[in-house]
C-alpha positions in Angstrom: 220.6 157.3 31.9 222.1 160.8 32.6 219.3 162.0 34.2 219.3 159.0 36.4 223.2 159.5 37.2 222.6 163.4 37.9 219.9 162.6 40.5 221.9 159.6 42.0 224.8 162.0 42.6 222.7 164.6 44.2 221.4 162.3 46.5 224.8 161.4 47.6 225.9 164.9 47.7 222.9 165.3 50.2 223.9 162.5 52.2 227.6 163.8 52.4 226.5 167.3 53.8 224.1 165.3 56.2 226.9 164.4 58.2 228.6 168.0 58.2 225.5 170.0 58.9 222.0 169.5 60.3 220.6 167.5 57.5 219.5 170.7 55.6 222.2 171.3 52.8 220.0 169.8 50.0 216.7 168.2 49.6 215.2 166.9 46.5 212.2 168.3 45.2 209.2 165.9 44.7 209.3 166.3 40.8 212.9 164.8 40.9 211.6 161.8 43.0 209.1 160.9 40.6 208.9 159.9 37.0 205.5 161.7 36.2 205.5 159.9 33.0 204.7 156.8 34.7 200.8 156.3 34.8 200.7 152.6 34.6 198.4 150.6 37.1 199.1 147.4 38.3 196.6 145.2 40.0 198.6 143.7 43.2 197.5 140.5 44.5 197.6 139.2 48.0 196.4 142.4 49.9 199.2 144.5 48.2 196.4 146.8 46.8 196.1 148.9 43.5 199.5 150.5 43.1 199.3 153.7 40.6 202.4 155.8 39.9 202.3 157.7 43.4 199.5 155.7 45.5 198.7 152.4 46.8 195.3 151.8 47.7 193.1 148.7 48.9 189.7 147.5 48.5 187.5 147.9 51.7 190.5 149.8 53.4 190.4 153.5 54.0 194.2 154.4 53.9 196.1 155.5 50.9 199.9 155.1 50.6 201.6 157.7 48.9 204.9 157.7 47.1 205.7 161.2 48.7 206.4 162.8 51.9 203.5 164.6 53.8 201.0 162.1 54.2 199.8 159.9 57.3 200.8 157.0 55.3 204.0 157.0 52.8 205.4 154.2 51.0 208.4 154.1 48.3 209.5 151.4 45.8 208.8 147.8 46.4 209.9 146.1 49.9 208.8 142.4 50.3 206.9 143.9 53.4 204.3 144.8 50.6 204.2 141.1 49.8 203.6 139.7 53.2 200.8 137.7 52.6 202.1 136.0 49.5 205.1 135.2 51.1 203.7 133.7 54.2 200.9 131.7 52.9 202.7 130.4 49.6 203.2 126.7 50.0 206.5 124.6 49.5 206.3 122.5 46.7 207.6 119.4 48.5 206.5 119.6 52.0 203.2 121.8 51.2 203.8 123.7 54.4 203.7 127.5 54.3 206.2 129.9 55.9 203.3 130.8 58.3 203.4 127.1 59.4 207.0 127.5 60.2 206.7 130.7 62.0 203.7 129.6 64.2 205.9 126.6 65.4 208.5 129.1 66.3 206.4 131.6 68.0 204.7 128.9 70.2 208.2 128.1 71.5 209.4 131.8 72.1 211.2 132.1 75.6 209.0 134.7 77.1 205.3 134.0 76.1 204.3 137.6 77.3 207.3 139.6 76.2 205.9 142.4 78.3 208.3 145.1 76.9 208.9 143.5 73.7 207.6 142.3 70.4 204.9 140.2 70.0 203.1 138.5 66.7 202.9 141.6 64.5 206.5 142.5 64.9 208.0 139.2 64.9 206.4 138.2 61.8 208.0 141.2 60.3 211.5 140.5 61.7 211.1 136.9 60.7 210.1 137.9 57.3 212.8 140.3 56.9 215.7 137.8 57.9 214.2 135.1 55.5 214.1 137.6 52.5 217.3 139.5 53.1 219.2 136.5 54.1 221.9 138.6 55.8 225.4 137.4 56.8 224.9 139.7 59.8 222.2 141.2 61.8 222.8 144.0 64.2 220.4 144.4 66.9 220.4 147.5 68.8 218.1 146.7 71.8 217.8 143.4 73.4 215.9 143.5 76.4 214.7 140.0 77.0 216.4 138.4 73.8 213.1 137.3 72.2 213.8 139.4 69.1 217.1 137.6 69.1 215.7 134.4 69.4 213.3 135.2 66.3 216.4 136.1 64.2 218.3 133.0 65.2 215.1 130.9 64.4 214.9 132.6 60.9 218.4 132.0 60.0 220.9 129.3 61.8 224.0 130.8 59.9 223.9 134.7 60.2 226.2 136.3 62.6 224.3 138.3 65.2 225.6 141.2 67.1 223.1 141.8 70.2 223.7 145.3 71.5 222.1 146.6 74.9 223.4 148.7 77.7 221.8 146.6 80.3 222.7 143.3 81.3 219.3 142.1 82.3 215.9 143.1 80.8 213.6 145.7 82.2 209.9 145.1 82.9 210.5 142.4 85.5 211.0 139.9 82.5 213.7 137.8 84.4 216.6 136.4 82.7 217.5 137.3 79.4 217.6 134.6 76.4 220.7 134.2 75.4 221.4 132.5 71.9 223.7 129.5 72.5 225.1 130.0 68.8 228.8 131.0 68.7 227.8 133.1 65.8 226.2 135.6 68.2 228.4 138.3 69.8 226.5 139.9 72.8 227.6 143.3 73.3 225.4 143.9 76.4 226.0 145.2 80.0 229.9 145.6 80.8 230.6 144.6 77.1 228.1 147.4 75.8 229.3 149.3 72.7 226.7 151.8 70.9 225.7 151.2 67.5 227.4 153.9 66.3 230.7 153.4 68.2 231.4 150.1 66.7 234.4 150.1 64.3 232.6 149.6 61.2 235.0 151.2 58.9 237.8 149.1 60.2 235.5 145.9 59.7 234.5 146.9 56.3 238.1 147.5 55.2 239.2 144.1 56.6 236.4 142.4 54.8 235.0 141.1 58.0 231.4 142.3 57.1 229.2 142.8 53.9 227.3 145.9 54.2 225.1 144.7 51.3 224.1 141.6 53.2 223.6 143.3 56.6 220.6 144.0 58.4 220.3 146.7 61.1 217.2 146.3 63.6 216.6 149.4 65.7 214.8 148.6 68.7 216.6 150.8 71.2 213.9 153.7 71.6 216.6 156.5 70.6 216.6 159.0 67.8 215.8 156.6 65.1 216.4 159.0 62.3 219.9 159.9 63.6 220.8 156.3 63.9 219.5 155.6 60.4 221.6 158.4 58.8 224.5 157.1 61.0 224.7 153.6 59.6 223.7 155.0 56.1 227.3 156.5 56.0 229.0 153.1 56.2 227.0 151.8 53.2 224.5 149.5 55.1 221.6 148.9 52.9 218.8 147.5 55.1 217.2 148.9 58.3 214.3 147.7 60.1 212.7 150.0 62.7 210.8 148.2 65.3 209.0 151.3 66.8 208.1 153.5 64.2 205.5 155.6 66.3 203.1 158.0 64.9 203.0 161.6 65.3 202.8 162.6 68.8 203.4 159.0 70.1 206.2 157.3 71.7 207.4 155.6 74.9 210.4 157.9 75.3 211.1 161.6 74.5 213.2 160.7 71.4 210.4 158.3 70.2 208.1 161.1 69.6 210.5 163.2 67.4 212.3 160.8 65.5 210.8 157.8 63.6 210.4 157.6 59.9 206.7 157.8 59.9 207.1 161.0 61.9 209.5 162.2 59.5 207.4 161.6 56.6 204.1 162.7 57.7 204.8 165.7 60.0 205.2 169.2 58.6 207.4 169.8 61.6 210.2 167.5 60.1 209.9 167.9 56.6 213.7 168.7 55.8 214.7 165.4 57.5 211.6 163.5 55.7 212.5 164.8 52.4 216.4 163.9 52.8 215.3 160.7 54.3 212.9 159.8 51.1 215.7 160.9 48.9 218.3 158.5 50.2 216.1 155.3 50.3 215.3 152.7 47.5 212.2 151.3 49.3 210.1 152.2 52.4 207.3 149.9 53.7 205.6 149.5 56.8 204.7 145.7 57.6 201.1 145.1 57.6 199.1 143.9 61.0 198.1 140.3 60.8 194.4 141.3 61.3 192.7 144.6 61.5 191.6 146.6 64.7 188.0 145.5 64.6 189.0 142.2 65.5 189.4 143.5 69.1 185.7 144.7 69.2 184.7 142.9 72.2 187.8 144.0 74.2 187.4 147.2 76.2 191.1 148.1 76.6 191.7 151.8 76.2 194.0 153.3 73.6 197.4 153.7 75.3 198.7 157.5 75.0 202.1 156.3 74.1 200.7 154.4 71.1 201.9 151.2 69.7 198.4 149.4 70.0 195.4 149.1 67.9 191.8 149.6 69.1 188.5 148.7 67.7 187.6 152.3 67.0 190.5 153.3 64.8 189.9 154.8 61.8 192.6 152.9 59.7 193.6 155.7 57.3 197.4 155.6 58.5 198.3 152.1 58.5 198.7 149.3 55.7 195.8 146.7 54.8 196.2 143.7 57.2 197.6 140.4 55.8 194.2 138.7 56.8 190.8 140.0 56.8 188.6 137.7 58.9 186.0 140.6 59.3 185.2 140.3 55.5 186.5 136.7 54.5 185.3 133.6 55.5 188.7 131.8 54.5 191.0 134.3 56.1 188.4 134.0 59.4 189.1 130.2 59.4 193.0 130.9 58.9 192.8 133.4 62.0 190.8 131.3 64.1 193.4 128.4 63.3 196.2 130.7 64.2 194.9 131.9 67.3 193.8 128.2 68.5 197.1 127.1 68.0 198.7 129.9 70.0 196.0 129.4 72.6 194.7 132.8 72.1 191.0 134.0 72.1 190.3 135.0 68.5 187.7 137.5 70.0 190.8 139.2 72.0 188.4 139.7 75.0 191.3 139.0 77.6 194.1 141.6 78.3 196.8 138.9 76.9 194.8 138.1 73.9 194.6 141.7 72.9 197.9 142.4 73.5 199.3 139.6 71.3 197.4 140.8 68.3 196.8 144.4 68.7 200.4 145.2 69.7 201.3 147.1 66.5 203.7 150.1 65.8 204.0 150.2 62.1 207.2 148.4 62.0 209.2 149.3 58.9 211.7 148.0 56.3 214.1 150.9 54.7 216.3 149.9 51.9 218.7 152.7 51.8 220.7 153.9 48.6 224.1 152.8 48.4 227.3 154.9 49.4 229.9 155.1 46.7 233.3 153.9 47.7 235.4 156.8 49.2 232.5 159.4 49.8 233.3 159.0 53.5 
Protein backbone atom coordinates (compact mmCIF):
# COMPACT_ATOMS: atom_id res chain seq x y z
CA UNK A 1 0.00 0.00 0.00
CA UNK A 2 2.76 2.47 0.97
CA UNK A 3 4.75 1.69 -2.16
CA UNK A 4 1.69 2.20 -4.38
CA UNK A 5 0.96 5.52 -2.69
CA UNK A 6 4.54 6.70 -3.18
CA UNK A 7 4.49 5.71 -6.85
CA UNK A 8 1.18 7.51 -7.38
CA UNK A 9 2.53 10.67 -5.78
CA UNK A 10 5.66 10.52 -7.90
CA UNK A 11 3.54 10.17 -11.02
CA UNK A 12 1.64 13.32 -10.17
CA UNK A 13 4.85 15.19 -9.39
CA UNK A 14 5.84 14.29 -12.94
CA UNK A 15 2.51 15.60 -14.19
CA UNK A 16 2.95 18.95 -12.43
CA UNK A 17 6.49 19.37 -13.77
CA UNK A 18 5.27 18.51 -17.24
CA UNK A 19 3.40 21.75 -17.57
CA UNK A 20 6.18 23.94 -16.19
CA UNK A 21 9.00 22.49 -18.29
CA UNK A 22 9.38 20.34 -21.38
CA UNK A 23 8.19 17.01 -19.95
CA UNK A 24 11.70 16.14 -18.69
CA UNK A 25 11.51 16.79 -14.95
CA UNK A 26 11.04 13.22 -13.85
CA UNK A 27 10.47 9.88 -15.54
CA UNK A 28 9.51 6.60 -13.95
CA UNK A 29 11.98 3.78 -14.39
CA UNK A 30 10.56 0.61 -15.87
CA UNK A 31 11.21 -1.28 -12.62
CA UNK A 32 8.86 1.13 -10.89
CA UNK A 33 6.26 0.62 -13.59
CA UNK A 34 5.89 -3.11 -13.28
CA UNK A 35 5.35 -5.59 -10.53
CA UNK A 36 8.17 -8.01 -11.21
CA UNK A 37 6.60 -10.62 -8.96
CA UNK A 38 3.53 -10.97 -11.19
CA UNK A 39 4.18 -14.00 -13.40
CA UNK A 40 0.65 -15.27 -13.80
CA UNK A 41 -0.39 -16.14 -17.34
CA UNK A 42 -4.03 -15.68 -18.34
CA UNK A 43 -5.52 -17.26 -21.43
CA UNK A 44 -7.72 -14.54 -22.88
CA UNK A 45 -10.68 -15.37 -25.12
CA UNK A 46 -12.04 -13.73 -28.25
CA UNK A 47 -8.84 -12.53 -29.92
CA UNK A 48 -7.44 -10.96 -26.75
CA UNK A 49 -4.39 -13.20 -26.86
CA UNK A 50 -2.21 -14.64 -24.15
CA UNK A 51 -1.38 -12.12 -21.43
CA UNK A 52 1.78 -12.53 -19.36
CA UNK A 53 3.18 -10.09 -16.80
CA UNK A 54 4.48 -7.77 -19.51
CA UNK A 55 3.44 -9.04 -22.95
CA UNK A 56 0.33 -9.93 -24.94
CA UNK A 57 0.62 -12.49 -27.76
CA UNK A 58 -1.78 -14.12 -30.21
CA UNK A 59 -1.79 -17.50 -31.95
CA UNK A 60 -1.04 -17.16 -35.65
CA UNK A 61 -0.19 -13.46 -35.38
CA UNK A 62 3.40 -12.10 -35.42
CA UNK A 63 2.95 -9.02 -33.25
CA UNK A 64 3.80 -8.95 -29.56
CA UNK A 65 2.40 -6.13 -27.43
CA UNK A 66 4.77 -5.11 -24.63
CA UNK A 67 3.75 -3.45 -21.40
CA UNK A 68 6.77 -1.17 -21.56
CA UNK A 69 7.98 1.54 -23.89
CA UNK A 70 10.52 0.96 -26.66
CA UNK A 71 8.62 -1.48 -28.89
CA UNK A 72 6.64 -1.22 -32.15
CA UNK A 73 3.50 -2.33 -30.27
CA UNK A 74 2.87 -1.23 -26.70
CA UNK A 75 -0.04 -1.85 -24.35
CA UNK A 76 -0.86 -1.16 -20.72
CA UNK A 77 -3.62 -2.27 -18.38
CA UNK A 78 -6.89 -3.61 -19.73
CA UNK A 79 -8.89 -1.27 -21.95
CA UNK A 80 -12.24 -2.35 -23.37
CA UNK A 81 -10.54 -2.18 -26.78
CA UNK A 82 -8.85 -5.46 -25.79
CA UNK A 83 -12.30 -7.06 -25.63
CA UNK A 84 -13.64 -5.76 -28.95
CA UNK A 85 -14.61 -9.13 -30.39
CA UNK A 86 -16.36 -10.30 -27.25
CA UNK A 87 -18.24 -7.02 -26.83
CA UNK A 88 -19.31 -6.75 -30.44
CA UNK A 89 -20.53 -10.33 -30.84
CA UNK A 90 -22.13 -10.97 -27.47
CA UNK A 91 -25.85 -11.60 -27.99
CA UNK A 92 -28.45 -9.65 -26.05
CA UNK A 93 -30.47 -11.98 -23.84
CA UNK A 94 -33.84 -10.74 -25.12
CA UNK A 95 -33.37 -9.59 -28.70
CA UNK A 96 -30.59 -12.09 -29.53
CA UNK A 97 -28.99 -9.24 -31.45
CA UNK A 98 -25.36 -8.21 -31.09
CA UNK A 99 -23.72 -4.82 -30.84
CA UNK A 100 -22.29 -5.55 -34.30
CA UNK A 101 -25.85 -5.89 -35.62
CA UNK A 102 -26.65 -2.46 -34.21
CA UNK A 103 -23.45 -0.92 -35.54
CA UNK A 104 -23.92 -2.24 -39.09
CA UNK A 105 -27.33 -0.58 -39.31
CA UNK A 106 -25.83 2.68 -38.05
CA UNK A 107 -22.96 2.39 -40.52
CA UNK A 108 -25.30 1.73 -43.45
CA UNK A 109 -27.06 5.03 -42.73
CA UNK A 110 -23.95 7.19 -42.27
CA UNK A 111 -24.39 10.66 -43.81
CA UNK A 112 -21.37 10.42 -46.13
CA UNK A 113 -20.87 6.85 -47.43
CA UNK A 114 -17.35 7.58 -48.73
CA UNK A 115 -16.13 10.10 -46.13
CA UNK A 116 -12.99 10.78 -48.13
CA UNK A 117 -11.11 12.55 -45.35
CA UNK A 118 -12.69 10.89 -42.33
CA UNK A 119 -13.23 7.68 -40.42
CA UNK A 120 -14.38 4.46 -42.02
CA UNK A 121 -15.43 1.12 -40.60
CA UNK A 122 -12.40 0.27 -38.41
CA UNK A 123 -12.25 3.59 -36.60
CA UNK A 124 -16.02 3.97 -36.54
CA UNK A 125 -16.18 0.63 -34.71
CA UNK A 126 -13.64 1.92 -32.19
CA UNK A 127 -15.41 5.23 -31.55
CA UNK A 128 -18.83 3.58 -31.33
CA UNK A 129 -17.54 1.06 -28.78
CA UNK A 130 -15.76 3.73 -26.73
CA UNK A 131 -18.99 5.69 -26.33
CA UNK A 132 -20.97 2.54 -25.52
CA UNK A 133 -18.48 1.38 -22.87
CA UNK A 134 -17.56 4.69 -21.22
CA UNK A 135 -21.13 6.01 -21.40
CA UNK A 136 -19.83 9.58 -21.22
CA UNK A 137 -21.96 12.48 -20.16
CA UNK A 138 -19.83 14.63 -22.50
CA UNK A 139 -17.83 13.87 -25.63
CA UNK A 140 -15.36 16.55 -26.72
CA UNK A 141 -14.70 16.06 -30.41
CA UNK A 142 -11.67 18.02 -31.64
CA UNK A 143 -11.80 17.81 -35.44
CA UNK A 144 -15.23 17.47 -37.05
CA UNK A 145 -14.75 17.83 -40.80
CA UNK A 146 -17.88 16.36 -42.48
CA UNK A 147 -19.57 15.49 -39.18
CA UNK A 148 -19.47 11.72 -39.70
CA UNK A 149 -17.73 11.04 -36.39
CA UNK A 150 -20.30 13.27 -34.67
CA UNK A 151 -22.95 11.06 -36.27
CA UNK A 152 -21.40 7.89 -34.78
CA UNK A 153 -21.08 9.47 -31.34
CA UNK A 154 -24.73 10.48 -31.36
CA UNK A 155 -25.82 7.08 -32.71
CA UNK A 156 -23.98 5.40 -29.83
CA UNK A 157 -25.58 7.65 -27.22
CA UNK A 158 -28.72 9.77 -27.59
CA UNK A 159 -28.15 11.38 -24.18
CA UNK A 160 -24.49 12.46 -24.12
CA UNK A 161 -23.59 16.10 -24.62
CA UNK A 162 -21.19 16.76 -27.51
CA UNK A 163 -18.81 19.66 -28.03
CA UNK A 164 -18.02 19.53 -31.76
CA UNK A 165 -14.87 21.59 -32.37
CA UNK A 166 -13.44 22.59 -35.75
CA UNK A 167 -11.93 25.89 -37.01
CA UNK A 168 -13.55 25.42 -40.44
CA UNK A 169 -17.19 26.07 -41.20
CA UNK A 170 -17.27 23.51 -44.02
CA UNK A 171 -15.48 20.16 -44.54
CA UNK A 172 -12.36 19.70 -46.64
CA UNK A 173 -11.90 17.17 -49.49
CA UNK A 174 -14.96 18.44 -51.37
CA UNK A 175 -17.26 16.59 -49.00
CA UNK A 176 -20.12 19.05 -49.41
CA UNK A 177 -22.12 20.14 -46.40
CA UNK A 178 -21.22 19.05 -42.91
CA UNK A 179 -23.67 16.77 -41.11
CA UNK A 180 -25.06 18.76 -38.18
CA UNK A 181 -26.47 16.89 -35.21
CA UNK A 182 -30.09 18.02 -34.75
CA UNK A 183 -29.94 17.29 -31.02
CA UNK A 184 -29.91 20.28 -28.67
CA UNK A 185 -27.33 18.35 -26.64
CA UNK A 186 -24.61 19.18 -29.20
CA UNK A 187 -22.71 22.47 -29.09
CA UNK A 188 -21.00 23.32 -32.38
CA UNK A 189 -17.80 25.29 -31.82
CA UNK A 190 -17.03 25.57 -35.50
CA UNK A 191 -16.24 28.30 -38.02
CA UNK A 192 -16.88 31.73 -36.46
CA UNK A 193 -17.76 30.05 -33.15
CA UNK A 194 -14.52 28.07 -32.98
CA UNK A 195 -12.73 27.78 -29.65
CA UNK A 196 -9.72 25.49 -29.48
CA UNK A 197 -9.87 22.43 -27.25
CA UNK A 198 -7.25 23.81 -24.86
CA UNK A 199 -8.76 27.32 -24.74
CA UNK A 200 -12.16 26.26 -23.42
CA UNK A 201 -12.82 27.30 -19.81
CA UNK A 202 -12.64 23.76 -18.46
CA UNK A 203 -11.57 24.94 -15.01
CA UNK A 204 -14.62 27.17 -14.68
CA UNK A 205 -17.01 24.51 -15.94
CA UNK A 206 -15.53 21.96 -13.55
CA UNK A 207 -15.81 24.35 -10.60
CA UNK A 208 -19.42 25.12 -11.50
CA UNK A 209 -20.23 21.43 -11.72
CA UNK A 210 -21.20 21.67 -15.38
CA UNK A 211 -19.09 18.72 -16.48
CA UNK A 212 -17.86 15.49 -14.93
CA UNK A 213 -14.24 14.83 -15.93
CA UNK A 214 -14.57 11.19 -14.89
CA UNK A 215 -17.35 10.71 -17.45
CA UNK A 216 -15.95 12.82 -20.30
CA UNK A 217 -14.42 11.37 -23.45
CA UNK A 218 -11.98 13.50 -25.44
CA UNK A 219 -11.84 12.42 -29.09
CA UNK A 220 -8.77 13.79 -30.91
CA UNK A 221 -9.09 13.89 -34.69
CA UNK A 222 -7.48 17.25 -35.42
CA UNK A 223 -4.02 16.30 -36.76
CA UNK A 224 -2.34 18.58 -34.24
CA UNK A 225 0.32 17.62 -31.67
CA UNK A 226 -1.44 14.65 -30.05
CA UNK A 227 1.00 14.31 -27.14
CA UNK A 228 0.70 17.97 -26.17
CA UNK A 229 -3.08 17.84 -26.41
CA UNK A 230 -3.27 14.71 -24.25
CA UNK A 231 -1.05 16.40 -21.66
CA UNK A 232 -3.13 19.56 -21.96
CA UNK A 233 -6.44 17.88 -21.09
CA UNK A 234 -4.82 15.67 -18.47
CA UNK A 235 -4.18 18.65 -16.22
CA UNK A 236 -7.92 19.26 -15.91
CA UNK A 237 -8.50 15.69 -14.74
CA UNK A 238 -10.07 14.20 -17.86
CA UNK A 239 -9.76 10.42 -17.73
CA UNK A 240 -10.50 9.13 -21.24
CA UNK A 241 -8.91 10.07 -24.57
CA UNK A 242 -9.30 8.38 -27.96
CA UNK A 243 -6.70 9.35 -30.58
CA UNK A 244 -8.05 8.70 -34.07
CA UNK A 245 -4.87 9.15 -36.13
CA UNK A 246 -2.31 7.22 -34.11
CA UNK A 247 0.38 7.13 -36.79
CA UNK A 248 3.38 4.82 -36.79
CA UNK A 249 6.96 6.09 -36.83
CA UNK A 250 7.79 8.25 -39.86
CA UNK A 251 4.13 8.40 -40.92
CA UNK A 252 1.61 11.21 -40.82
CA UNK A 253 -0.57 13.49 -42.93
CA UNK A 254 0.80 16.67 -41.33
CA UNK A 255 4.21 17.60 -39.84
CA UNK A 256 2.80 17.32 -36.32
CA UNK A 257 1.30 13.91 -37.10
CA UNK A 258 4.83 12.63 -37.66
CA UNK A 259 6.15 13.52 -34.21
CA UNK A 260 3.35 13.41 -31.67
CA UNK A 261 1.20 10.27 -31.58
CA UNK A 262 1.16 7.91 -28.59
CA UNK A 263 2.41 5.08 -30.82
CA UNK A 264 5.40 7.20 -31.87
CA UNK A 265 6.11 8.33 -28.31
CA UNK A 266 6.04 4.76 -27.05
CA UNK A 267 8.10 3.15 -29.83
CA UNK A 268 10.61 5.74 -30.98
CA UNK A 269 13.91 6.35 -29.14
CA UNK A 270 13.75 9.96 -30.32
CA UNK A 271 10.81 10.56 -27.97
CA UNK A 272 11.74 8.20 -25.16
CA UNK A 273 11.40 10.90 -22.49
CA UNK A 274 7.89 11.81 -23.58
CA UNK A 275 6.99 8.15 -24.01
CA UNK A 276 8.15 7.25 -20.50
CA UNK A 277 6.28 10.22 -19.05
CA UNK A 278 3.05 9.36 -20.83
CA UNK A 279 3.32 5.66 -19.95
CA UNK A 280 3.81 6.59 -16.28
CA UNK A 281 0.68 8.73 -16.24
CA UNK A 282 -1.85 6.34 -17.75
CA UNK A 283 -3.89 3.49 -16.32
CA UNK A 284 -4.46 1.83 -19.67
CA UNK A 285 -3.44 2.10 -23.31
CA UNK A 286 -4.73 -0.09 -26.11
CA UNK A 287 -4.97 0.09 -29.89
CA UNK A 288 -8.29 -0.98 -31.39
CA UNK A 289 -8.00 -4.05 -33.64
CA UNK A 290 -8.84 -3.84 -37.35
CA UNK A 291 -11.91 -5.87 -38.22
CA UNK A 292 -9.94 -8.11 -40.63
CA UNK A 293 -6.21 -8.61 -41.39
CA UNK A 294 -4.43 -6.90 -44.30
CA UNK A 295 -4.17 -10.19 -46.21
CA UNK A 296 -7.86 -9.84 -47.08
CA UNK A 297 -6.78 -7.19 -49.63
CA UNK A 298 -4.50 -9.60 -51.49
CA UNK A 299 -6.47 -9.13 -54.72
CA UNK A 300 -6.14 -5.36 -54.56
CA UNK A 301 -3.28 -3.54 -56.26
CA UNK A 302 -3.34 -0.30 -54.24
CA UNK A 303 0.14 0.84 -53.24
CA UNK A 304 1.04 1.76 -49.70
CA UNK A 305 0.44 5.42 -48.95
CA UNK A 306 3.58 7.17 -47.72
CA UNK A 307 1.57 9.07 -45.14
CA UNK A 308 0.27 5.81 -43.65
CA UNK A 309 -3.26 5.18 -42.50
CA UNK A 310 -3.94 2.17 -44.74
CA UNK A 311 -3.04 -1.51 -44.56
CA UNK A 312 -1.80 -3.56 -47.52
CA UNK A 313 -1.67 -7.34 -48.01
CA UNK A 314 2.13 -7.42 -47.79
CA UNK A 315 2.21 -5.93 -44.27
CA UNK A 316 4.36 -7.82 -41.76
CA UNK A 317 1.78 -7.23 -39.01
CA UNK A 318 4.42 -7.04 -36.28
CA UNK A 319 3.24 -3.64 -35.05
CA UNK A 320 -0.57 -3.92 -35.00
CA UNK A 321 -2.88 -5.92 -32.75
CA UNK A 322 -4.65 -9.13 -33.73
CA UNK A 323 -7.78 -8.43 -35.85
CA UNK A 324 -11.32 -8.95 -34.59
CA UNK A 325 -12.01 -11.54 -37.29
CA UNK A 326 -9.68 -14.00 -39.06
CA UNK A 327 -11.57 -14.89 -42.26
CA UNK A 328 -8.22 -15.98 -43.71
CA UNK A 329 -8.02 -18.82 -41.16
CA UNK A 330 -11.47 -19.48 -39.75
CA UNK A 331 -14.55 -20.49 -41.76
CA UNK A 332 -17.00 -19.04 -39.25
CA UNK A 333 -15.15 -15.73 -39.25
CA UNK A 334 -15.15 -15.83 -43.05
CA UNK A 335 -18.91 -16.25 -43.05
CA UNK A 336 -19.34 -13.33 -40.62
CA UNK A 337 -17.03 -11.12 -42.68
CA UNK A 338 -18.81 -11.96 -45.94
CA UNK A 339 -22.17 -11.20 -44.34
CA UNK A 340 -20.94 -7.82 -43.08
CA UNK A 341 -19.42 -6.90 -46.44
CA UNK A 342 -22.57 -7.97 -48.29
CA UNK A 343 -24.78 -6.01 -45.91
CA UNK A 344 -22.70 -2.91 -46.61
CA UNK A 345 -22.56 -3.50 -50.37
CA UNK A 346 -18.81 -4.05 -50.31
CA UNK A 347 -16.79 -6.60 -52.30
CA UNK A 348 -15.29 -8.98 -49.68
CA UNK A 349 -12.20 -9.42 -51.89
CA UNK A 350 -11.68 -5.64 -51.69
CA UNK A 351 -10.72 -5.46 -55.36
CA UNK A 352 -12.14 -2.02 -56.09
CA UNK A 353 -10.76 1.16 -54.51
CA UNK A 354 -13.83 2.00 -52.44
CA UNK A 355 -14.08 -1.48 -50.92
CA UNK A 356 -10.36 -1.40 -50.16
CA UNK A 357 -10.60 2.00 -48.49
CA UNK A 358 -13.52 0.94 -46.33
CA UNK A 359 -11.82 -2.07 -44.74
CA UNK A 360 -8.11 -1.25 -45.03
CA UNK A 361 -8.27 2.31 -43.70
CA UNK A 362 -6.70 1.76 -40.29
CA UNK A 363 -4.46 4.01 -38.25
CA UNK A 364 -4.05 2.26 -34.90
CA UNK A 365 -6.83 4.30 -33.24
CA UNK A 366 -6.18 4.06 -29.51
CA UNK A 367 -7.79 4.58 -26.13
CA UNK A 368 -5.90 6.03 -23.17
CA UNK A 369 -7.25 5.94 -19.65
CA UNK A 370 -5.38 8.68 -17.80
CA UNK A 371 -4.43 8.71 -14.15
CA UNK A 372 -6.70 10.92 -12.03
CA UNK A 373 -5.33 14.26 -10.93
CA UNK A 374 -5.72 14.98 -7.19
CA UNK A 375 -7.81 18.09 -6.37
CA UNK A 376 -5.70 21.22 -6.01
CA UNK A 377 -2.68 19.99 -7.99
CA UNK A 378 -3.16 22.73 -10.63
